[in-house]
Structure formats: structure tokens, C-alpha cells
C-alpha positions as CSV (number, residue, x, y, z in Angstrom):
1,M,0.0,0.0,0.0
2,N,1.5,3.3,-1.1
3,G,1.4,6.2,1.4
4,T,1.7,9.9,0.8
5,Y,3.9,11.9,3.2
6,E,3.9,15.6,3.5
7,C,6.1,18.0,5.4
8,I,4.3,21.1,6.8
9,N,6.3,24.1,8.0
10,T,4.9,27.2,9.6
11,L,6.7,30.6,9.5
12,H,6.2,34.0,10.9
13,A,4.9,36.2,8.0
14,G,3.6,39.5,9.5
15,G,6.9,41.4,9.5
16,T,7.9,40.1,6.1
17,E,4.6,41.0,4.4
18,L,4.7,44.5,5.8
19,V,8.4,45.1,4.7
20,K,7.6,43.6,1.3
21,K,4.7,46.0,0.8
22,M,6.6,49.0,2.0
23,D,9.7,48.1,-0.1
24,A,7.5,47.9,-3.2
25,H,6.1,51.3,-2.5
26,I,9.1,53.4,-1.3
27,A,11.9,51.2,-2.6
28,L,14.3,50.7,0.4
29,S,16.1,48.0,-1.5
30,R,16.7,50.2,-4.5
31,I,18.0,53.0,-2.3
32,I,20.5,50.6,-0.7
33,N,21.6,49.0,-4.0
34,T,22.4,52.4,-5.6
35,L,25.1,52.8,-2.9
36,K,27.0,49.9,-4.4
37,I,28.9,49.2,-1.1
38,K,28.6,45.4,-0.9
39,K,29.6,43.4,-4.0
40,K,30.1,39.9,-2.6
41,G,28.0,37.5,-0.7
42,L,24.4,38.2,0.5
43,P,23.3,41.5,-1.0
44,L,23.0,44.3,1.5
45,D,19.4,45.1,0.7
46,K,18.3,41.6,1.6
47,I,20.2,41.9,4.9
48,A,18.4,45.1,5.6
49,L,14.9,43.9,4.6
50,S,15.2,40.7,6.6
51,L,16.6,42.5,9.7
52,V,13.7,45.0,9.6
53,S,11.2,42.2,9.2
54,A,12.7,40.3,12.2
55,R,12.6,43.6,14.3
56,I,8.9,43.7,13.5
57,D,8.2,40.0,14.2
58,K,10.4,39.5,17.2
59,P,12.6,42.4,18.3
60,D,15.8,41.1,19.8
61,S,19.6,41.1,19.4
62,V,21.2,40.7,16.0
63,L,22.2,37.2,16.9
64,Q,18.7,36.2,17.8
65,S,17.3,38.0,14.8
66,V,19.6,35.9,12.5
67,K,18.3,32.7,14.1
68,H,14.8,33.9,13.7
69,I,15.4,34.7,10.0
70,R,17.0,31.3,9.4
71,D,14.5,29.1,11.4
72,A,11.2,30.8,11.8
73,S,10.7,33.7,9.3
74,S,9.2,33.7,5.8
75,A,11.9,36.3,4.9
76,T,14.1,33.7,3.3
77,L,11.3,32.8,0.8
78,E,10.0,36.3,0.1
79,F,13.4,38.0,-0.2
80,D,15.0,35.0,-2.0
81,I,17.7,34.3,0.7
82,K,19.4,30.9,0.6
83,P,19.8,29.2,4.0
84,E,23.6,28.7,3.4
85,E,23.9,32.5,3.0
86,I,22.7,33.2,6.5
87,H,25.6,33.6,8.9
88,E,26.0,35.8,12.0
89,R,29.2,37.3,10.7
90,T,27.5,38.3,7.4
91,Y,24.7,40.1,9.2
92,Y,27.0,41.8,11.7
93,R,29.2,43.0,8.8
94,G,26.1,44.1,6.9
95,L,24.8,46.0,9.9
96,E,28.1,47.9,10.1
97,L,27.8,48.9,6.4
98,L,24.3,50.1,7.0
99,G,25.4,52.2,9.9
100,E,28.3,53.6,8.0
101,N,25.8,54.8,5.3
102,A,22.8,55.6,7.6
103,E,23.1,59.3,6.9
104,R,22.6,58.6,3.2
105,I,20.0,55.8,3.5
106,Y,17.5,57.4,5.8
107,P,17.2,60.8,4.1
108,S,16.8,59.1,0.7
109,L,14.1,56.9,2.2
110,M,12.4,60.1,3.5
111,D,12.5,61.6,0.0
112,E,10.5,58.6,-1.2
113,V,8.1,58.9,1.7
114,N,7.6,62.5,1.0
115,K,6.7,61.7,-2.7
116,K,4.2,59.0,-1.7
117,F,2.7,60.3,1.6
118,G,3.7,64.0,1.8
119,L,5.6,65.5,4.7
120,D,4.2,68.6,6.3
121,L,7.3,70.2,7.8
122,N,5.6,73.5,8.9
123,Y,5.6,72.2,12.5
124,V,8.5,70.0,13.6
125,F,9.0,68.3,17.0
126,I,12.6,67.6,18.1
127,D,13.6,65.5,21.1
128,W,16.5,63.5,22.5
129,T,16.9,60.4,24.6
130,S,19.6,58.0,25.6
131,S,20.0,54.2,25.5
132,F,22.5,52.4,27.7
133,F,25.3,50.3,26.3
134,N,26.8,47.0,27.5
135,G,30.6,47.0,27.0
136,D,33.3,49.6,26.6
137,S,34.6,49.2,23.0
138,C,32.2,51.7,21.4
139,K,33.6,55.3,21.2
140,L,30.0,56.7,21.1
141,A,29.2,55.0,24.4
142,K,30.2,57.4,27.2
143,P,29.2,58.1,30.8
144,G,26.3,60.5,30.7
145,Y,22.8,61.3,31.9
146,S,20.6,58.1,31.6
147,R,16.9,58.4,30.6
148,D,16.6,54.7,31.4
149,H,17.7,55.0,35.0
150,R,20.9,53.1,34.3
151,P,23.6,55.6,35.4
152,D,25.9,52.7,36.0
153,K,26.1,52.0,32.2
154,R,27.6,54.0,29.4
155,Q,25.1,55.9,27.3
156,V,24.5,56.5,23.6
157,K,22.4,59.6,22.7
158,L,19.6,59.5,20.1
159,G,18.1,62.6,18.4
160,L,14.8,62.5,16.6
161,A,12.8,65.0,14.5
162,M,9.2,64.3,13.6
163,T,6.5,65.9,11.6
164,A,3.5,67.2,13.6
165,G,0.9,66.2,11.1
166,K,1.3,62.5,10.3
167,C,3.9,62.0,13.0
168,I,6.5,60.6,10.6
169,P,10.1,60.5,12.1
170,F,12.0,62.1,9.2
171,H,15.4,62.4,10.9
172,F,17.5,60.7,13.5
173,S,21.0,61.0,14.8
174,V,23.3,58.9,17.0
175,E,25.8,60.8,19.2
176,E,28.1,60.4,22.1
177,G,26.5,59.6,25.4
178,N,27.9,62.7,27.2
179,L,26.7,65.2,24.6
180,V,24.2,67.7,26.1
181,D,20.9,68.5,24.4
182,T,21.8,72.1,23.6
183,K,24.8,71.0,21.5
184,Q,23.0,68.0,19.9
185,F,20.2,70.3,18.9
186,R,22.6,72.4,16.8
187,K,23.9,69.3,15.0
188,D,20.4,68.0,14.3
189,Y,19.1,71.4,13.2
190,L,22.0,71.9,10.7
191,A,21.3,68.4,9.3
192,I,17.7,69.1,8.5
193,E,17.8,72.9,7.8
194,S,17.9,72.6,4.0
195,R,14.8,70.5,4.0
196,L,12.7,72.9,6.1
197,P,10.4,75.5,4.6
198,K,10.9,79.1,5.8
199,T,7.5,78.8,7.6
200,A,8.8,76.0,9.9
201,L,8.2,76.2,13.6
202,M,10.6,74.1,15.7
203,I,9.1,72.8,18.9
204,F,11.4,71.3,21.5
205,D,11.9,70.8,25.2
206,K,13.6,73.3,27.6
207,G,16.7,71.1,27.8
208,A,17.8,72.4,24.4
209,N,16.7,76.0,25.1
210,S,19.7,78.4,24.8
211,K,20.3,81.9,23.5
212,E,22.6,80.4,20.8
213,N,20.1,77.9,19.5
214,G,17.4,80.5,19.4
215,E,19.6,82.8,17.4
216,L,20.5,79.9,15.0
217,I,16.9,79.3,14.2
218,R,15.9,83.0,13.9
219,N,19.0,83.8,11.7
220,S,17.8,81.0,9.3
221,G,14.4,82.8,9.0
222,R,12.5,80.2,10.9
223,D,10.8,80.2,14.3
224,Y,10.8,78.1,17.5
225,L,8.6,77.3,20.5
226,T,10.1,75.9,23.7
227,A,9.7,75.9,27.5
228,I,11.7,78.3,29.7
229,K,14.1,76.8,32.1
230,N,13.3,77.2,35.8
231,T,16.1,79.6,36.6
232,T,16.1,82.1,39.4
233,E,15.5,84.8,36.8
234,L,12.3,83.1,35.6
235,L,11.1,82.6,39.2
236,E,11.5,86.3,39.8
237,R,9.6,87.2,36.7
238,L,6.8,84.8,37.6
239,K,6.5,86.4,41.0
240,Q,5.8,89.7,39.2
241,V,2.9,88.4,37.2
242,D,-0.4,89.8,38.3
243,K,-2.9,87.0,38.3
244,S,-5.8,89.5,38.0
245,L,-4.5,90.3,34.5
246,M,-4.3,86.7,33.3
247,V,-7.0,85.6,30.8
248,E,-8.8,82.3,31.2
249,L,-8.0,80.0,28.3
250,F,-10.2,77.0,29.0
251,R,-11.5,74.6,31.7
252,Y,-10.9,71.0,32.3
253,K,-13.9,68.6,32.6
254,T,-13.2,68.6,36.3
255,G,-13.7,72.4,36.5
256,E,-10.1,73.5,37.0
257,R,-9.1,76.5,34.9
258,V,-6.0,77.5,32.9
259,F,-5.0,81.2,32.7
260,A,-2.5,82.9,30.5
261,W,-0.6,86.2,30.1
262,W,2.1,87.1,27.6
263,K,4.5,89.9,26.9
264,K,7.3,90.7,24.3
265,R,10.9,90.5,25.5
266,D,13.5,91.7,23.0
267,D,12.9,89.5,19.9
268,V,10.9,86.8,21.6
269,Y,7.5,86.4,23.3
270,D,7.1,85.0,26.8
271,F,3.9,83.1,27.7
272,F,3.1,82.7,31.3
273,Y,0.5,80.1,32.4
274,F,-1.3,79.3,35.6
275,D,-3.0,75.8,35.7
276,E,-5.3,75.2,38.7
277,R,-5.1,71.4,38.3
278,K,-1.3,71.6,38.2
279,A,-1.3,73.8,41.3
280,K,-3.4,71.3,43.3
281,R,-1.1,68.4,42.2
282,E,2.0,70.3,43.2
283,A,0.5,71.4,46.5
284,K,-0.4,67.8,47.3
285,K,3.1,66.6,46.4
286,R,4.6,69.3,48.6
287,G,2.4,68.3,51.5
288,E,3.5,64.6,51.2
289,V,7.1,65.6,51.1
290,I,6.7,67.8,54.2
291,K,4.9,65.0,56.0
292,K,7.6,62.5,55.1
293,I,10.4,64.7,56.3
294,L,8.8,65.6,59.6
295,L,8.1,61.9,60.3
296,E,11.7,61.1,59.5
297,K,12.9,63.9,61.8
298,E,10.7,62.6,64.6
299,A,11.9,59.0,64.2
300,L,15.5,60.3,64.1
301,A,15.0,62.2,67.3
302,K,13.6,59.2,69.1
303,K,16.6,57.0,68.0
304,I,19.1,59.6,69.2
305,L,17.2,60.1,72.5
306,G,16.9,56.4,73.1
307,K,20.2,55.1,71.9
308,G,22.6,58.0,71.9
309,A,25.8,57.4,70.0
310,K,24.7,53.9,69.1
311,G,21.6,55.3,67.5
312,L,23.8,57.5,65.3
313,R,25.9,54.5,64.3
314,R,22.7,52.7,63.2
315,L,21.9,55.5,60.9
316,T,25.1,54.8,59.0
317,K,24.6,52.5,56.0
318,R,27.3,50.6,54.2
319,K,27.0,49.1,50.7
320,K,29.2,47.8,48.0
321,V,29.4,49.7,44.7
322,T,30.6,48.1,41.5
323,K,31.8,50.2,38.5
324,E,33.4,49.4,35.1
325,L,36.8,51.0,34.5
326,N,38.1,50.1,31.1
327,N,38.5,46.3,31.2
328,V,38.6,46.2,35.0
329,I,35.6,45.9,37.4
330,V,36.2,47.9,40.5
331,T,34.2,47.1,43.7
332,T,34.4,49.5,46.7
333,E,32.5,49.9,49.9
334,V,30.7,53.2,50.5
335,T,29.5,54.6,53.8
336,I,26.3,56.7,53.6
337,Q,25.0,58.8,56.5
338,N,22.3,61.5,56.6
339,R,23.6,64.9,57.4
340,L,22.2,66.0,60.7
341,I,21.0,69.7,60.7
342,K,19.4,71.2,63.7
343,K,16.2,72.9,62.5
344,T,12.9,73.4,64.1
345,D,9.7,72.1,62.5
346,E,8.7,75.7,61.7
347,E,12.0,76.3,59.9
348,L,11.7,73.1,57.9
349,W,8.1,74.0,57.0
350,A,9.1,77.5,55.9
351,E,12.0,76.2,53.8
352,L,9.8,73.7,52.0
353,E,7.0,76.2,51.4
354,K,9.1,79.1,50.2
355,D,8.0,78.6,46.5
356,K,4.4,77.6,47.1
357,D,3.2,80.7,45.4
358,L,4.6,79.4,42.2
359,D,2.5,76.2,42.2
360,G,0.7,75.8,38.9
361,F,2.9,78.3,37.0
362,F,4.9,77.5,33.9
363,A,6.3,79.5,31.0
364,L,6.9,79.1,27.2
365,E,9.0,81.1,24.9
366,S,8.6,81.6,21.1
367,S,10.1,83.8,18.4
368,R,6.8,83.7,16.6
369,R,3.8,85.8,17.8
370,L,1.3,83.2,18.7
371,K,-1.9,83.3,20.7
372,P,-1.3,81.9,24.2
373,K,-3.8,79.1,23.7
374,S,-2.2,78.1,20.3
375,A,1.3,78.2,21.9
376,L,0.1,75.9,24.7
377,R,-1.7,73.5,22.3
378,L,1.3,73.2,20.0
379,Y,3.7,72.6,22.9
380,R,1.5,69.9,24.5
381,R,1.4,68.1,21.2
382,K,5.1,67.4,21.7
383,D,4.1,64.3,23.6
384,K,3.7,62.6,20.2
385,I,7.5,62.5,19.8
386,E,7.8,61.3,23.4
387,K,5.5,58.4,22.5
388,L,7.7,57.7,19.5
389,I,10.7,57.4,21.8
390,C,8.7,55.1,24.1
391,D,7.8,52.9,21.1
392,L,11.4,52.7,20.1
393,K,12.4,51.5,23.5
394,N,9.5,49.3,24.6
395,V,8.0,48.0,21.3
396,H,11.0,47.8,19.0
397,R,13.5,47.4,21.9
398,I,16.3,49.6,20.7
399,R,17.8,49.4,24.2
400,P,20.3,48.2,25.2
401,F,22.6,48.1,22.1
402,R,24.1,44.7,21.8
403,V,26.7,45.5,19.1
404,W,30.2,46.7,19.7
405,T,31.3,49.3,17.2
406,D,30.1,52.9,16.3
407,N,28.8,51.9,12.9
408,A,27.1,48.8,14.2
409,V,25.3,51.0,16.8
410,K,24.2,53.4,14.0
411,G,23.1,50.4,11.9
412,A,21.0,49.0,14.8
413,A,19.4,52.4,15.3
414,L,18.7,52.6,11.5
415,I,16.9,49.2,11.5
416,C,14.8,50.2,14.5
417,M,13.9,53.6,12.9
418,I,12.9,51.9,9.6
419,A,10.8,49.4,11.5
420,T,8.9,52.0,13.4
421,L,8.5,54.1,10.2
422,F,7.0,51.2,8.4
423,V,4.6,50.4,11.2
424,G,3.6,54.0,11.5
425,L,2.8,54.3,7.8
426,C,0.9,51.0,8.0
427,Q,-1.2,52.6,10.8
428,Q,-2.1,55.5,8.6
429,A,-2.8,53.4,5.5
430,M,-5.2,51.1,7.5
431,G,-6.9,53.9,9.3
432,V,-5.9,52.7,12.8
433,V,-3.9,55.7,13.9
434,G,-5.8,55.6,17.2
435,K,-4.4,52.1,18.0
436,T,-1.0,51.8,19.6
437,K,1.9,50.3,17.7
438,K,2.0,47.4,20.1
439,T,-1.6,46.6,19.3
440,L,-0.9,46.7,15.6
441,L,2.2,44.5,16.0
442,D,0.4,42.0,18.1
443,R,-2.1,41.5,15.3
444,L,0.5,41.4,12.6
445,R,2.5,38.8,14.5
446,R,-0.4,36.3,14.3
447,L,0.0,36.0,10.6
448,T,1.5,32.7,9.7
449,L,2.7,31.3,6.4
450,V,2.1,27.5,6.0
451,I,4.5,25.7,3.6
452,T,3.6,22.2,2.4
453,C,6.2,20.0,0.7
454,D,6.2,16.3,-0.4
455,A,8.3,13.5,1.0
456,F,11.2,14.5,-1.3
457,G,11.1,18.2,-0.2
458,M,9.5,19.4,-3.3
459,F,7.2,22.4,-2.9
460,I,3.5,21.7,-3.0
461,S,1.7,24.8,-1.8
462,K,1.8,27.8,0.6
463,K,-1.0,29.7,2.2
464,F,-1.6,32.1,5.1
465,A,-3.1,30.9,8.3
466,N,-4.7,32.6,11.3
467,V,-6.2,35.2,9.0
468,T,-8.6,37.5,10.8
469,K,-10.7,40.3,9.2
470,F,-7.9,42.7,10.2
471,L,-5.2,40.6,8.6
472,E,-7.3,40.0,5.5
473,K,-7.5,43.7,5.1
474,F,-3.8,44.0,5.7
475,I,-3.0,41.3,3.1
476,N,-5.1,43.1,0.5
477,L,-3.7,46.5,1.5
478,S,-2.1,48.7,-1.2
479,F,-0.1,51.6,0.1
480,G,-0.6,53.3,-3.2
């Protein structure tokens, strides 16, 4: 009796299908091929396409991505990659070449996106973040301020610029971890200046606010909107604001109101705001801090009264601290003790409440004459780029970098940026902008390609499985 034997293999297909559709529309592979920087072995465009699809399917290190491409992804079929061409070394080398040419690849990709989707650059959000780095061989990775609460690790700085309309990240930069925002702003602005219309308004956080940056933007004929740093000068100016002259802008659903007042200062406009909801929140926080400090003071007094010198010794804490120093790990013991200052409860209370009259106040600065309500609305929309940074870190897992050279770090950042760009364009094309990227990716990752072969390994058929209404719409989607 003759029997028929079939081999059925299931592969992840969501990331591959999305990348294939986007490549057909904005030609990432053509952009890479025009560079002519890799002539032997697996073509660089196939390395890039498969890495982006793996980043969408299962974001992980380059090593794990290569394993995913080889064993569990439909990328080998759709991008015509032979199994014997898939090697970790090939992909690491390809990643370095992509990073070396990232400043040519991504702008060219944005030119294609602009042709197909249109980029409204009249309002541009700029922001910066950091990602920690494991190791010490990368020159970009340096000790600096960590946004990931990992000050024990070296940092790499990322700069992003995004359109306010369709929220498309049209520029990114990778810089040294100890570069401050004011200096990185200058680099990023000069990189995108030629692509900005003269009507552009740059919107950024107060961390990059400086006299030099403001003059740079104004001298180029463009404008900016940013927050004013909480300096002593600003606090004095806020104290001089007459609340009775402030105009009510709007009310929250809970009834709290927001007031505003503005004035011209030299070549810029200052906008002062008073938010009743913010004032209540800050007053509550101050009360909790005061209560905590007074309780700690009371507990400390009881320990000293009851135990004397022994009580003071018990306040001393010792812990071991480990730091990386070049190729050596240094462990040292640190002694920590609270400084004892003799102050009455009234003195502590007065010190903690000295700025309570400023609760609820904040200020913006712009070189363009805006209405106070418009200025506040535009600045608050800056949270869109903050959400993009959150997606890069938590959805596409750009942190930590698990590669060891400058170009490889830039290449890893490029792959993550292309992945989040493709997902964002897919959101718009499918009309699900209100959904988070995580929700969209969870649905895409359910798409499975089923391959059926006979007993001799000959191909019989392939079809998609787990196709929901959403995935059916995605499969039939045309970005044109």
C-alpha cells in the first residue's frame, strides 16, 4: 500500500509581508543598491529587509534575529535568501555597512516617503533620549545622563525629528552619550535645515533651550517654541505676574481652569500660564514631602534620644558599589549617612513652602507671535515624539545596544527607525492611527505562512493561516 507523506512548516509572516509591501512602495532595496557598497555574498538590501522584518516580528539582538530569519521567518522565501547565505558574521558586517551609510540611506528613504505620503514640515518636533550600552569598546558610548535610570552604564544619545501632522520620524541622529541637548540640537538642526520651509516652527523641550540655539533658528528665517528653564530669573519674573491680568483659556472637565498672560521681551515672546489642576497636584506633592520629612525627623530624634551614639551609628549604611573601569571591574565599599542639621519644625516647614506661590505656574518662549492658547496647544502636542521614543524603547526594543562598534550601533538604530517608520505608515494606510503600535504589531505577528512539501522536499503549496478580518484587510492592502 502506497502512502503519501507531506512536510508542513509554519513561518512568521507579518513582518515580512509589511516590509515587502513598503519596499514595493518606497523602494528601500533600490536605495541601498544604488550605494554599491557590498559586492560579494548576500546583498546588503536583503540583509536590511530581513533584519527589519525580524525587528517587527520578534525584536531582539542581531544574533537572535539571525536565528529567527533562518529558522522561523518567511523572509528567506519572500526575499530569496538561501539558508547557506545566513551567517551571524554576514549580518554583523552588513549592519556595520548600513550604519556607515545611515546618513545617506534614511534621508533618501524620507525623500521617497515625501513623494508618496507627503511630509508637512511646517511644524517639527525635536527631542532627545539615551540608550544604555553594555561594554566599553564603542567610542560613542560614554558616561552621561541616563533616561533609562541606568547611570551605571555607558550611554548613547539619540536625536529625533518628527512631523507634527502625520507623526513621521524624518530624521534621527546617534551621538556620544555625554553630549548635552543644547549641542546636539545644533547638529540636528543643521542636518535638517535645508529640507525645512521658511515657515517652519521648531518645537522642543527646555533642555535644548539656549540663546545660541534661538539665534541659530531666527537667523535662518524660521521660528521656535520651547519651554523656559526654571532659573532664578524666571522665578522672579513669575512672581511679578499679576494673576488678575491673566486671561482664562479653558477649563478641564473637572472644572479647574487654565489662565495665561504674555509679553514681548526683546525679539521673543514670553507666555506665562497658571494651571489650577497643576497647582493642586504640586501642593499635594509638597504636603506629602513635608509630612515624610517631619516623620523622618521625629523618628531620628527618638533614635538619638533612646540610643545616643549607638543610634547615630545605626543611621550609617554601608553598601558595595561596582563600577566598570576600562577592562577592570572595581568594587568598593561606600558609607552613607544622613547629614544632621538642627532645625525646628517651623524652619523646615518655611523652607519647603518658600516657593508655594509658584505652584501651577509654567512658561513658554517663542520667536513667533502666537496666541497663548495656540502656543500651549502646540507645545503639548510634543508628547507625540515622546510616545515615539517610548515605542522605540519598549516596542522595537532599541535598548540596550548589543553591538560593539560605532557603525554597528548606528546600523542597529537605523533598523529600528525603519521598522517604526513602516509600522507608522501602516497605521495610517489602514486607518488605525488611534491604535498603539503594540496593538498593531500583536495582530501582525499572528499572521503565519504555511508551507507544504512532499516527502522529497518538493514544494506543493503555501497559504496564510490565522487570517482574521484585520489581517485579511492587511494582506489586500495597497499603500498606493
